[in-house]
C-alpha positions as CSV (number, residue, x, y, z in Angstrom):
1,X,-11.6,7.7,-35.4
2,X,-14.4,5.2,-35.3
3,X,-15.0,3.7,-31.9
4,X,-15.8,0.4,-33.6
5,X,-12.2,0.1,-34.7
6,X,-11.1,-0.7,-31.2
7,X,-11.9,-4.1,-29.6
8,X,-13.7,-3.6,-26.3
9,X,-13.7,-5.6,-23.1
10,X,-17.1,-7.0,-22.0
11,X,-17.0,-4.6,-19.0
12,X,-16.0,-1.5,-21.1
13,X,-18.0,1.5,-19.8
14,X,-17.8,3.3,-23.2
15,X,-19.2,0.4,-25.0
16,X,-22.0,0.2,-22.5
17,X,-22.8,3.9,-23.0
18,X,-22.9,3.4,-26.8
19,X,-25.4,0.5,-26.4
20,X,-27.8,2.3,-24.1
21,X,-31.2,3.2,-25.6
22,X,-31.6,6.9,-25.4
23,X,-35.3,6.9,-26.4
24,X,-36.7,6.7,-22.9
25,X,-34.7,9.7,-21.7
26,X,-36.3,13.2,-21.5
27,X,-34.8,16.3,-23.0
28,X,-33.6,17.3,-19.5
29,X,-32.1,13.9,-18.9
30,X,-30.3,14.1,-22.3
31,X,-29.0,17.6,-21.4
32,X,-27.7,16.3,-18.1
33,X,-26.1,13.4,-19.9
34,X,-24.4,15.7,-22.4
35,X,-23.1,17.9,-19.5
36,X,-21.7,14.9,-17.6
37,X,-20.0,13.6,-20.8
38,X,-18.5,17.0,-21.5
39,X,-17.2,17.2,-18.0
40,X,-15.7,13.7,-18.4
41,X,-14.1,14.8,-21.7
42,X,-12.5,17.8,-20.0
43,X,-11.2,15.6,-17.2
44,X,-9.7,13.2,-19.8
45,X,-8.1,16.0,-21.7
46,X,-6.5,17.5,-18.6
47,X,-5.2,14.1,-17.6
48,X,-3.8,13.6,-21.1
49,X,-2.1,17.0,-21.0
50,X,-0.5,16.1,-17.7
51,X,0.7,12.8,-19.2
52,X,2.2,14.5,-22.2
53,X,3.9,17.1,-20.1
54,X,5.3,14.4,-17.8
55,X,6.6,12.4,-20.7
56,X,8.2,15.5,-22.2
57,X,9.9,16.3,-18.9
58,X,11.2,12.8,-18.6
59,X,12.5,12.8,-22.2
60,X,14.2,16.1,-21.6
61,X,15.8,14.8,-18.4
62,X,17.2,11.7,-20.0
63,X,18.5,13.4,-23.2
64,X,21.0,15.4,-21.2
């Protein structure tokens, strides 16, 4: 999935991250950025899993 396939809002944080120039960052800063983004990915995955489970529970309840 290419991020350019989705229209972005002017205040979209993901679009701002993609536009940021990484050249001035040190290796340590890049490592810290990767760690922060990996933590955010884990948070998003956990939230998505809760949403999927919630939806499955609701679907099961209303199918009875």
